[in-house]
Structures are given as structure tokens and as C-alpha cells.
ROMAR-48449 format. One record per residue: x, y, z of N, C-alpha, C in turn; residue in one letter. Coordinates in steps of 0.2 Angstrom, whole numbers, plus 2048, in hexadecimal, padded with zeros to 3 digits. Example, Ala and Ser with C-alpha at 12.3 -4.5 7.8 and 13.67 -1.06 7.14 Angstrom:
2
8427E482783E7EA8278427F0827a;8407F58238447FB824840800827s;
# end
This chain:
485
4657C4D494697C8D4F4657CED51x;4657CFD584617D4D5B4667D9D5Ex;4657E0D5D4697E5D5F4667E8D65x;46A7ECD694687F0D6F4637F5D6Cx;4647F8D674607FDD644617FDD5Cx;45B7FED5945B7FFD52458806D50x;45C80AD4C459810D4945680ED42x;45080DD4144D80AD3B44B80ED36x;44D80DD3044A80FD2944B817D29x;45081AD2C452821D2B456822D25x;457828D2345B82AD1D46282BD21x;466826D2046D826D23472829D1Fx;47582ED2247A832D1F481832D22x;48682FD1F48C82FD22491833D1Dx;493839D1F49783DD1B49D83AD18x;4A1836D1D4A7834D1B4A782FD15x;4A282AD154A2825D1049D827D0Ax;49982DD0B49482FD0648E82BD06x;48D827D0B487823D0C481828D0Dx;47C827D0947582BD0A470827D07x;46D823D0C46781ED0A46481CD0Fx;45E818D0E45A816D1345D810D16x;45F810D1D46280AD2045F809D27x;461804D2A460802D31467803D34x;467806D3A46D806D3E46D802D45x;4717FDD454717F9D4B4767FBD50x;4747FCD574797FFD5C4797FAD62x;47F7F8D644807F4D6A4847F8D6Fx;4827F9D754867FCD79487803D77x;48D805D7648F80CD7449280CD6Dx;491807D69494807D6248E805D5Dx;490808D5748C806D5148E7FFD4Fx;48A7FAD4E48C7F3D4C4897F1D46x;4857F5D434827F3D3D47F7F9D39x;4807FAD3347C7FED2E47A7FAD28x;4737F9D284717F4D2446B7F7D1Fx;46B7F5D194667F6D144607F2D16x;4617ECD1945B7E8D1C4597EAD23x;4537E8D244507EAD2B4537E6D30x;4557E9D364587E6D3C4537E5D41x;4557E1D464517E0D4C4547E2D52x;4517E6D564547E9D5C44F7E8D62x;4527E8D6844E7E8D6E44B7EFD6Fx;44E7F4D6D44B7FBD6C44B7FDD65x;446801D63446803D5C44480BD5Cx;44780ED57446815D56443815D4Fx;43D817D4D43B818D4743D81ED44x;44181ED3F444824D3C442825D35x;43C822D3343A824D2C43882BD2Bx;43B82ED2643A835D2443F839D27x;444836D2B44983AD2F450838D2Dx;45483DD2E45B83CD2C45F839D33x;463834D31467831D3746E833D35x;471837D3A478839D3847D838D3Ex;483838D3D488838D4348683FD47x;48783ED4E486844D5248B849D50x;48984FD5248D855D50493856D55x;498859D5249E85AD574A0861D56x;4A0864D5C4A186BD5D4A886CD60x;4AC86FD5C4B3870D5E4B4877D62x;4AF87BD634B0881D664AA883D6Bx;4AA880D714A4881D754A6883D7Cx;4A588AD7E4A788CD844A288AD8Ax;49C888D87496887D8C49787FD8Ex;49B87ED9349C877D95498874D9Bx;494878D9E490876DA348A872DA1x;48786EDA648286ADA447C86DDA0x;47A873DA2474876D9E476878D97x;47C87AD9647E87CD9047F876D8Bx;482871D8E48286BD8A47C868D88x;477868D8D470866D8B46D86AD85x;46E870D8546C875D8046F872D79x;475871D7947986FD73476868D71x;475863D7647285DD7446C85DD70x;468862D71462864D6E463867D67x;469869D6646B86BD5F46F866D5Bx;46F860D5D47285AD5A479859D5Cx;47C85CD6148385CD63484856D67x;488851D6648A84CD6A49184CD6Dx;495851D6B49C852D6D49D85AD6Dx;49E85DD734A0864D734A6865D77x;4AB868D734B2869D764B4870D77x;4B7871D7C4BA878D7E4C1879D7Cx;4C287BD754C987BD724CC882D71x;4C8887D704CB88DD6E4CD890D75x;4C9891D7A4CC894D814CF88ED84x;4CD888D844D0883D884CF883D90x;4D387FD934D287FD9A4D987ED9Dx;4DB880DA34E187EDA64E087FDAEx;4E187ADB24E3873DAF4DE86FDACx;4DF86BDA74DA867DA34D8862DA8x;4DD85FDAC4DB85ADB04D585BDB5x;4D5862DB74CF864DBB4C9865DB7x;4C9867DB14C3868DAD4C0861DABx;4C585CDAA4C2856DA84BF852DAEx;4C2853DB44C0850DBA4B9853DBCx;4B885ADBC4B285DDBD4AC85ADB9x;4AD85ADB24A8858DAE4A6851DAFx;4AB84DDB14AA845DB24A6845DB9x;4A8849DBE4A4848DC449D84BDC3x;49C850DC0495852DBF49184EDBAx;49484BDB5491848DAF48F84DDAAx;48F84BDA448D84FD9E48984BD99x;48484ED9647F84BD92483849D8Bx;48884DD8A48C84CD8349384BD85x;497849D8049E848D814A284FD81x;4A884FD854AB855D864B2855D86x;4B685AD854BD85AD854C0861D85x;4C7862D864CA868D874D1869D84x;4D286ED824D9870D804DD873D86x;4E3874D854E7878D8A4E687FD89x;4E5883D8E4E388AD8D4E988ED8Ex;4EC891D884F1895D894EF89CD8Dx;4E989ED8C4E78A4D8F4E78A3D97x;4E489ED994E489DDA04EB89CDA3x;4EF898D9F4F6897DA24FA89EDA2x;4F98A2D9D4FC8A9D9D4F98ADDA2x;4F38ADDA44F08B0DAA4F48AEDB0x;4F68A8DB04F98A6DB65008A8DB6x;5048A7DB150B8A9DB150C8B1DB1x;5088B4DAD5098BCDAC5068C0DB2x;4FF8BDDB34FB8C1DB84FB8BEDBFx;4FD8B8DC04FD8B5DC74F78B2DC9x;4F28B2DC44EB8AFDC64EC8A7DC7x;4E88A4DCB4E989DDCB4E6899DC5x;4E8893DC44E6890DBE4DF88DDC0x;4DB88CDBA4D488ADBB4CF88FDB9x;4C988DDB74C4892DB54C2896DBAx;4C089CDB84BD8A1DBD4B58A0DBDx;4B28A4DC14AB8A3DC24A68A3DBCx;4A98A7DB74A58A8DB14A88A4DABx;4AC89FDAD4AE89ADA84B589CDA4x;4B6899D9E4BD89AD9B4BE8A1D98x;4B98A5D974BA8ACD944BB8B1D9Ax;4BB8AFDA04BC8B4DA54C38B7DA5x;4C48BDDA74CA8C1DA74CD8C3DA1x;4CA8C2D9B4CD8C3D954CE8CBD94x;4CA8CFD984CB8D6D974D18D9D9Cx;4D48D4DA04D98D6DA44DF8D8DA1x;4E38DDDA34E98DED9F4EF8DADA2x;4EE8D8DA84F48D4DAB4F78CEDA7x;4F28CADA44F58C4DA14F78C6D9Ax;4F68CCD974F98CDD915008D0D91x;5038D1D9750A8D4D9750F8CFD96x;5158D1D9751B8CCD9651A8C6D9Bx;51C8C0D9851B8BAD9C5218B5D9Ax;5238B1D9F5298ACD9E5278A7D99x;5298A7D935278A2D8E52989BD90x;52F89AD92530893D9452B890D99x;529894D9E524892DA351D890DA0x;51B895D9B515894D9751588DD93x;51B88CD9051C886D8C51C880D90x;51F880D9651F87BD9B519879D9Dx;51587ED9F50E87CDA2509879D9Cx;50A87CD96506879D90508872D8Fx;50F871D8F51186AD8E50E865D93x;50D867D9A50A863D9F503862D9Dx;4FF867D9B4F8866D994F7861D94x;4FC861D8F4FB85DD894FD855D8Cx;501855D9150284ED944FC84CD97x;4F8850D9A4F284ED9E4EC84DD99x;4ED84DD924E884BD8E4E4851D8Ax;4E7857D8B4E485DD874E485BD80x;4DE85DD7C4DD85CD754E1860D71x;4E5865D734E9869D6F4EA86FD73x;4EC875D704ED87BD744E8881D71x;4E4884D764E0889D744E3890D75x;4E3894D704E789AD704E38A0D6Fx;4E18A4D744DC8AAD734E18B0D71x;4E48AFD6C4E98B4D6A4E68BBD69x;4E08BBD664DD8C1D644DB8C5D6Ax;4DB8C3D704DA8C6D764E08C9D7Ax;4E68C7D774EC8C9D794F18CBD73x;4EE8CFD6F4F18D0D684F88D3D68x;4FA8D6D6D5018D8D6E5068D3D6Fx;5048CDD705098C7D7250E8C7D6Dx;5148C6D6F51A8C5D6A5188BFD66x;5198C0D5F5178BBD5A51C8B4D5Cx;5228B5D5F5268B0D605238ABD65x;51F8ADD6951C8A9D6E5178A5D6Bx;5138A7D6650E8A3D6251289ED5Ex;5178A0D5B51B89BD5751E895D5Cx;520897D62523891D6651D88DD68x;517890D6A51288BD6C510887D66x;510889D6050E885D5A513880D59x;51A881D5B51F87CD5A51E877D60x;51C879D6651A874D6B51486FD69x;50F872D6650986ED6350B869D5Ex;51086CD59512867D54516861D57x;51A863D5B51E85DD5E51A858D62x;51485BD65510856D6950A853D64x;50A855D5E505852D5A4FE854D5Bx;4FD85BD5E4F685DD5F4F5863D5Bx;4EF865D5A4ED86BD574ED871D5Cx;4EE877D594ED87DD5C4E6880D5Ax;4E2884D5E4DC887D5D4DC88ED5Ex;4DD892D594DF899D5A4D989ED59x;4D88A3D5D4D48A9D5C4D98AED5Ax;4D98AFD534DE8B3D504DF8BAD52x;4E58BDD524E58C4D534E18C8D4Dx;4E08CED4E4DD8D2D494E08D2D42x;4DD8D3D3D4E08D4D374E38DBD36x;4E78DCD314EA8E3D304E58E8D2Ex;4E08E5D2A4DB8EAD284D78ECD2Ex;4D68E8D334D38EAD3A4D78EED3Ex;4DD8EDD3E4E28F0D434E98F1D3Fx;4EA8F6D3C4F18F7D394F78F7D3Dx;4F68F7D444FB8F7D484FC8F0D4Cx;4F88EBD494F98E5D4C5008E2D4Bx;5028DED505098DBD5050A8D7D49x;5058D3D475068CFD414FE8CED3Fx;4FD8CED394F68CCD364F48C6D39x;4EE8C5D3C4EC8BFD3F4EC8B9D3Ax;4E98BAD344E98B5D2F4EF8B2D2Dx;4F38B7D2B4FA8B6D294FE8B2D2Ex;4FD8B4D345018B1D3A4FF8A9D3Ax;4F98A8D3A4F78A1D3B4F989DD35x;4F989FD2F4FB89BD2950289BD29x;5068A0D2B50D8A0D2A51089BD2Fx;50D89BD35510897D3B50E88FD39x;50888ED36507887D3450C885D2Fx;50E889D2A513887D2651A886D29x;51C88AD2D52288AD30523885D35x;51E883D3951F87ED3E51C877D3Cx;518877D38514870D3650F86FD3Bx;50D874D3F508872D44501873D41x;4FC86FD434F5870D414F2876D45x;4F187BD414EE881D434E6882D41x;4E2882D464DB882D454D9889D46x;4D688CD414D4893D414CD894D44x;4CC896D4A4C6897D4D4C189CD4Ax;4BB89BD4A4B689FD474B98A4D42x;4BB8A2D3D4BE8A6D374BA8ABD35x;4B38AAD354AE8AFD334AE8B5D37x;4AE8B4D3E4AD8BAD424B38BED43x;4B98BBD434BF8BFD444C18C2D3Dx;4BF8BFD384C18C2D314BC8C8D2Fx;4B68C7D314B18CCD304B08CED28x;4B18D4D264B08D6D1F4B68D4D1Bx;4BB8D0D1E4C18CFD1A4C28C7D19x;4BC8C4D1A4BC8BCD194BF8BAD13x;4BD8BDD0D4C08BBD074C78BAD07x;4CB8C0D094D28C0D094D58BAD0Ex;4D28BAD144D48B5D184D38AED16x;4CD8ACD134CC8A6D104D18A4D0Bx;4D28A9D064D78A7D014DE8A6D03x;4E08A9D094E68A7D0C4E68A0D0Fx;4E189FD124E1898D154E1893D10x;4DD894D0A4DD88FD054E388ED02x;4E7894D014EE893CFE4F288FD02x;4F3890D084F888DD0C4F6885D0Dx;4EF884D0D4ED87DD0D4EF879D07x;4EE87DD014F187ACFB4F8878CFBx;4FC87CCFF50387CCFF505876D04x;500873D0850286ED0C501870D14x;500876D154FF878D1C4F9875D1Fx;4F9873D264F3870D294EF876D2Dx;4EB879D294E787ED2C4E087DD2Bx;4DC87CD304D587BD304D1881D33x;4CB881D324C7887D344C0886D36x;4BC88AD394B6889D3B4B1890D3Ax;4AB88FD3A4A6894D394A0893D3Dx;49D899D3F496898D4249189DD3Ex;48B89BD3D48689FD394838A4D3Cx;4868A9D3F4838AFD434878B5D41x;4848BBD414878C1D404888C6D46x;4888C3D4C4898C6D5248E8C2D56x;4938C4D594988C1D5D4968C2D64x;49A8BFD694998BFD704A08BED74x;4A18C2D784A78C1D7C4A78C5D83x;4AC8C5D874AD8C9D8D4AD8D1D8Bx;4A98D5D8E4A88DCD8C4AF8DFD8Ex;4B38DDD934B98E0D944BF8DED8Fx;4BE8DAD8A4C38D9D854C48DFD81x;4CA8DFD7D4CB8E4D794C68E6D74x;4C38E0D714BE8E1D6C4B88E6D6Ex;4B78E7D744B28EBD774B48F2D79x;4BB8F3D784BD8FAD7A4BA8FFD75x;4B8905D774B5909D724B990BD6Cx;4C090BD6D4C490CD674C5906D63x;4C3900D654C48FAD614BD8F7D5Ex;4B88FAD5F4B18F7D5D4B18F6D56x;4B58FAD524B58F9D4B4B88F3D48x;4BC8EFD4C4BF8E9D4A4BA8E4D48x;4B58E3D4D4AF8DED4B4A98E1D4Ax;4A78E7D4D4A18EAD4D49E8ECD46x;4988ECD454958EED3F4968F6D3Ex;4958FAD43495901D4249B904D46x;49E900D4B4A4902D4F4A2907D54x;49B907D5649990BD5B496907D61x;495909D67493905D6D48C902D6Cx;488905D67482902D664828FBD63x;4888F9D604898F2D5E4898EDD64x;48A8EFD6A48B8EBD704858EAD74x;4838E4D7647E8E3D7A4808DFD80x;47F8E2D864828DFD8C47D8D9D8Ex;4808D3D8F47B8CDD8F4788CDD96x;47B8CFD9B4788CEDA24718D2DA3x;4718D7D9F46B8DBDA04678DCD99x;46A8DAD944678DAD8D4678E1D8Ax;46A8E6D8D46A8EDD8B46F8EED85x;46D8F2D804718F5D7B4758FAD7Ex;47C8FAD7D4808FFD8047F906D7Dx;47D90BD8147B911D7E480916D7Cx;486915D8048B91BD7F492918D81x;49791CD7F49E91AD8149F91AD88x;49B91ED8C49C91FD93499918D96x;493916D94490910D9649590AD95x;49790AD8F49C904D8D4A2904D92x;4A5909D934AB909D974A9908D9Fx;4A390ADA14A0908DA749F900DA8x;49C8FDDA349C8F6DA34A28F2DA3x;4A78F4D9F4AD8F1D9E4B18F2DA5x;4B08F7DA94B38F8DAF4B08F4DB5x;4A98F3DB54A58F0DBA4A58E9DB9x;4A58E6DB34A48DFDB24A88DDDACx;4AF8DDDAC4B38DCDA64B28D5DA3x;4B08D0DA74AF8C9DA54A88C8DA3x;4A38CDDA349D8CCDA149C8CBD9Ax;4988C7D974978C5D904938CBD8Dx;4958CCD874918D1D834918CFD7Cx;48B8D1D7848B8D0D7148E8D6D6Dx;4918D4D674938DAD634918D8D5Cx;48D8DCD594898DBD5348F8DDD4Dx;4908D8D494948D8D444918DAD3Dx;48B8D8D3C4878D9D364808D7D37x;47B8DAD334748D9D344738D2D31x;4708CDD3546F8C7D324698C6D2Dx;4658CBD2E45F8CBD2A4618CED23x;4648D3D234668D6D1D46B8D3D19x;46F8CFD1D4758CCD1A4758C4D1Bx;46F8C1D1A46E8BAD1A4728B6D16x;4748B9D104798B5D0B47F8B4D0Fx;4828B8D134888B7D164888B1D1Bx;4828B0D1E4818AAD224828A4D1Ex;47F8A4D1847F89ED1448689DD12x;48A8A2D104908A2D0E49589ED14x;4948A0D1A49789DD1F497896D1Fx;490894D1F48F88CD1F492889D19x;49388CD14496889D0E49E88AD0Dx;4A188DD124A888FD114AC889D10x;4B0888D0B4B4882D0A4B8880D0Fx;4B887AD114BC877D164BB879D1Dx;4B687DD1E4B5880D254B087BD28x;4B187AD2F4AC876D334A887BD36x;4A2878D3949D87CD3C49F87BD44x;4A0881D474A1881D4F49D886D52x;49A885D5849688AD5A499890D5Ex;49E890D614A1895D6649C896D6Bx;498891D6D493891D73496894D79x;492898D7D49589CD8349189AD89x;49489BD8F490899D9548A89DD96x;48589BD9947F89FD9B4818A5D9Fx;47E8AAD9E47E8B0DA24778B1DA6x;4788B1DAC4728B2DB04708B9DB3x;46A8BBDB14698C2DB446A8C3DBBx;46C8C9DBD46D8CADC44668C9DC8x;4678C6DCE4618C6DD345D8BFDD2x;45F8BBDCD45B8B5DCC45F8AFDCEx;45C8ABDD345F8A5DD545F8A0DCFx;46489CDCE465898DC8467891DCAx;46388CDC8465885DC9468882DC3x;46E881DC247187FDBC46E878DB9x;46B874DBD46786EDBB460870DB9x;45E876DB9457877DB7456876DB0x;451874DAE44F873DA7448874DA6x;446877DA044A87BD9C44D881D9Fx;452884D9C45588AD9F450890DA0x;451893DA544C899DA744D89FDA2x;4488A3DA14498A9D9D44E8AED9Fx;4508ADDA54558B2DA845C8B0DA6x;45D8AADA34638A7DA14648AAD9Ax;46A8ADD9846B8AFD914728ACD8Fx;4728ABD884788A9D854788ACD7Ex;47D8AAD7A47C8ACD734788A6D70x;4748A8D6B4708A3D6847489ED64x;47A89FD6247E89AD5F47F894D64x;47F895D6B480890D7047A88BD6Fx;47488DD6D46E889D6C46D886D65x;46F88AD6046C889D5A471889D54x;477888D5547C888D4F47A883D4Ax;47987DD4C479877D48472877D44x;46C879D48466879D4546687FD40x;469884D4246988AD3D46D888D37x;473885D38477882D3247387ED2Dx;46F879D3046B875D2C466879D28x;46387ED2C45D882D29460886D23x;466889D2446888ED1F46B88AD19x;46E884D1A471881D1546C87CD11x;46687CD14461877D11460877D09x;46087ED0745F87ECFF466880CFCx;46C880CFF472883CFC47787DCFCx;477878D0047C873D0047986CD01x;47D867CFE47B860CFF47B85FD06x;47685BD08476859D1047C856D12x;47F852D0E48584ED1048B853D11x;48B858D0D49085DD0E48F861D14x;489863D16488867D1C489862D22x;48785CD22488858D28490856D29x;494856D2349B855D2449E85BD28x;49C861D2749E866D2B49D866D32x;498862D34496861D3B49885BD3Ex;49B856D3A49C850D3D4A484DD3Bx;4A584BD354AB847D344B184CD33x;4AF852D314B5857D304B785AD37x;4B385CD3B4B685DD424B9857D45x;4B7851D444BA84BD474C184BD45x;4C284CD3E4C984CD3B4CE851D3Ex;4CB857D404D085CD434D3859D49x;4D0854D4D4D3852D534D584BD53x;4D4847D4E4D5840D4E4DC83ED4Fx;4E1842D4C4E8840D4D4EA841D54x;4E8846D584E9847D5F4E5842D63x;4DF841D614DA83DD654D7838D61x;4DB832D614D882CD5D4D182AD5Ex;4CE82CD644C782AD654C382ED60x;4C5834D5D4C1837D594C0834D52x;4C482FD514C382BD4B4BD827D4Bx;4BA826D514B4822D514AE827D52x;4AF82DD514A9832D524A9836D4Bx;4A3839D4A4A283DD444A0838D3Ex;49F832D3F49E82DD3A498828D3Cx;494826D3748F821D3849181BD35x;495817D38498811D3549980CD3Ax;499805D3849A800D3D4A1801D41x;4A1800D474A6801D4C4A7808D4Fx;4A380DD4C4A3814D4F49F815D55x;4A181AD5949D81BD5F49681DD5Dx;49181BD6148A81CD5F488823D62x;48B828D5F48982FD60485831D59x;47F831D5A47A831D54475837D55x;47383AD5046E83FD5046983DD4Bx;46283ED4D45D83CD48458842D48x;458845D4245484CD4145084CD3Bx;44B851D3B447852D3544A857D31x;44C855D2B45085AD2644C860D24x;44585FD24441865D2243F869D28x;43F867D2E43C86BD3344286DD38x;44886AD3744D86CD3C44F873D3Bx;450877D4145187ED41454880D48x;457886D48458889D4E45288DD50x;45288ED5744C892D5A44F898D5Ex;455897D6045889DD654598A3D61x;4578A9D644588AFD6245C8B3D67x;45E8B9D654628BED6945D8C0D6Fx;4578C0D6E4528C2D744518BBD78x;4508B6D7544E8AFD784548AAD77x;4598ABD7A45F8A7D784608A0D7Ax;45C89ED7F45D897D81457892D7Ex;454895D7944F890D7645288BD72x;451884D7345487FD7045287FD68x;45687CD6445587AD5D44F875D5Dx;44C875D58446870D5744886CD50x;445866D50446861D4A44B85CD4Cx;44F85CD51453857D5344F852D58x;44D84CD55448848D5844C843D5Dx;452841D5B45583CD6045D83ED60x;46083ED6546783ED6646A839D6Ax;46E835D68472830D6C479832D6Dx;47B831D73482832D7548582BD78x;48A828D7548C822D7748781DD78x;48281DD7347D818D73477819D77x;47781ED7B472820D8046E826D7Ex;468826D7E46482CD7C464832D81x;466838D7E46683ED82460842D80x;45E841D7A457845D7745383FD74x;44D83FD7644883AD7344283DD71x;44083CD6B43983FD6943A846D6Ax;43F849D69440851D69441853D70x;44184FD75441851D7C44784FD80x;44A854D84450853D8744F84ED8Dx;453849D8E453844D93457847D99x;454849D9E45884DDA345D849DA7x;45B842DA746083EDAB46583ADA7x;46683CDA146B839D9D47283DD9Dx;477839D9F47E83CD9F483837D9Dx;482835D96486830D9348D833D90x;48E83AD9149483DD8E49A83AD91x;49F83AD8D4A6837D8F4AB83CD8Dx;4B183CD904B7840D8F4BA83ED88x;4BC843D854C0842D7F4C7845D81x;4CC841D804D3843D824D8842D7Dx;4DD845D7C4E3844D784E583DD79x;4E7839D744EA833D744E582ED77x;4DE830D784DA82BD7B4D5828D75x;
# end
């Protein structure tokens, strides 16, 4: 029997079954049809000797949904990148846009509570702004009183249109009535979809917060039965991760459906107009609590003073900025701990490109120009995870955090995810082939759009997107992932 494509003699790792051995993988069309200890024959062949053959990586938290950003993620082993924390509204428009433009990797969206709230409370139209899903987070209008029945009705419509859950940027509107969050969770539970929450601050970070962010997520999970996904638990918990992780593990043991995610970086990024960047709030995430923790992405400047920070917040509230949470060199052990955190999946929190003022930008240009900036996690989360965990975790365990475990977060809401994150007969041919000794991240804070290296081949739905380490610029095999699809 001859297959369309055979990936030959690689070290095949399937985290769900525990397979870790030399195999041939036969692919016909968009499906895996054979995983064989014997050699197979194919019309095309990839020689994978000395390389690892793994399910493609699934990123549950990617704000960088444009073509260039998705290409960068493909070179980091990602075959499915989903916008679930911020989400989109209307999701029908987000799906239609991605389908019309084409995507190199699979894509999908949750329903955006924040965007709907901006519409209901602030009067802004639905749909993304010019700077993407994080725009207007610093505006005060959307954080005021809003008609909860209207919000719930619009969220329900988004779920009917295939949204993969409800994305809740609660940490950016921390004064929201806790009853609103509870009712949204009840809606999600009734619809059988997860919520994806950016938690409120912890009481250690803000003694005046309406409710401790970690206790709220875990309590609401138990009270409603909803699947609560705790976004970037490392960056919102900062120095209090031990306490938060213990709480999550406790409620999980009691039967609550709480999942979580991490990314292996010590610096965060968001809109400079958000509360996290107010001079009086820098201590919540910042290492020193001073403006010098902040770097304005558009110019690359380290903010020198409170006055300059206030100026940037006023002139460009949606502009992206870094905030240093800890020194990654001095605290490398913390990064290793993030990758090993029990039950936590790896997710990038990738962000859209920021283009320096005065530079013409073609979004189809490849490679990205030096005047395009992003957070290095947008380019290197998975290469960095594999590098950091190389000597600390079994490869199967690391890959599970990038493949089957994120697939399981969604598979009840989106049955199509049961065919992803696995390297088994009948599964989607989303496959990554990499060198386990050489794979690494290359992006830095100064050179943030450098692709990872060591990812030799990446297939999406059976079609190559990366071949021999090079991006195939004409490859757009990505497909929509929707609830109930």
C-alpha cells in the first residue's frame, strides 16, 4: 500500500498513548492512516531519522491572529492557534475574515465578554479595533455599569454561532460585580463550553479587590459546574503562585473542572492604558513597581518617569508595552518551574505585531521586518519550553502540555479537537518534526520576531507549512475550529 506521504523512521511520540519509538507515519489527505513499526511506502517521503515526530502544538491563547503572526507560530511548531482569553465578537465576522484571507495554521475564537461589554456599557461597535482584541482595555467606559441580561443574550448568540467558549478579561475590569461573572459561568455551564479567564488581582496584590482572583475562579467552578480555564496562571499570580496553585489543585481534587496554562517568560505585555500600567498599580505585576519596569513597544523606550508613563497612557492607551515581572537570567529556575507546573498546559499569549511609526508595512512580507515588534513569546514559546525542559522533564510529559492536554480543554465543546493533539490513526495530520537537541527559541526582547530553530517540518491538515526548516509562503491549509464542529 502506498500513502500520499510517509514520515519515515522518526522517533514518534504520542503523549496520549505513551508511544515513544521508531515508527513510520502514513498520511493520506488530511488524516493519519498508519503508524507502523515496519517501513511504509509513500508517493512523498520525509526522512525523519534522528528527529522527533510529534502531534502539532495547540496554542489556546494567541492574540496574534493575522497571517504574519500565524507564520511565526508555525515556525515554533504550532499547528492550531486559538484566540480564547480575549475572544472576538462577533465571532462570525472573525471566522469569515480568517477564512477569506487564509491562514497557515488552524484558528478559532471564543466569545469576547470584554468586546460585548464595550458595546453594551460604552456604546462602541462590535468587532476588533485597528490594534486587535486588546484595543480599548484602558478605556473606563466599558468597565462601568452594564445591563447584564443584554450581555448574557449577546454571549448566548455568539455561542450559537460556534464560539469555542467565553473569554473573560476580568482582570482589566476588576471592579465588575462578582455576580456578573457568576452568571456568565452559569451560561457557559449550560452551553457546555469552557470559560477562559484573565483573573482579577489577588488580595496580596490589591487588598481592596472585590474578590480574590484565584478564589473567585475556583469557587465559581465548584458552584456552577462550569469548566473554568485559568489563563497564564504564572503571570497573574506572580510571587504568589504557590498559594494559587495549591488552591487550584485542591478544588480539582474535589471534582471542580479547573484547568490552567503557563508561558515561560518573566515579562508580560498588554495595553499601556490598562490598570496594570497605572503608576499606582505597577506593583501588582512589576518587579520593582516603578516606571522603569515598563518598555513601550512602539519605540522600544524604557519609561523613565511617572510623567512619561502618564503621557503614553494618555496618547496611546491601546499601545502595547512590556512589564518586567522578574529577571529571567537571575531566576531561570522559575521558568523551569513554570514548564513543569502540574496539570498546566503551555500557551503563548502571543500578541499582534507593533509597527514603528513611519514605516510602511506589508502584512504579507516575509520574514517580518526589523521594525515589527512583538513579545518574544509570540515567536518562541514552544521552542523555549522544549529547551528549558530538555534536562528536567521526560519529553512525553513536555509534549503532552503542548498537544493532547490543550486539546482536552476544548474537546467536549468542539469534538473536532478529539482528532488533534494526538498522533494516532484517524487523527488530523497536524504534525511537527523537530530536532530534540537543537530545537530552541531565538526571539529576544530586542529582536522579537526571530523564528525558533530546530523545527524541521510542520504539517497542517496533511499539507506542509514548514519544510526543511523554511516557511512555505504559499501554504494556507489552516481550518476553522468551532464549537460542536
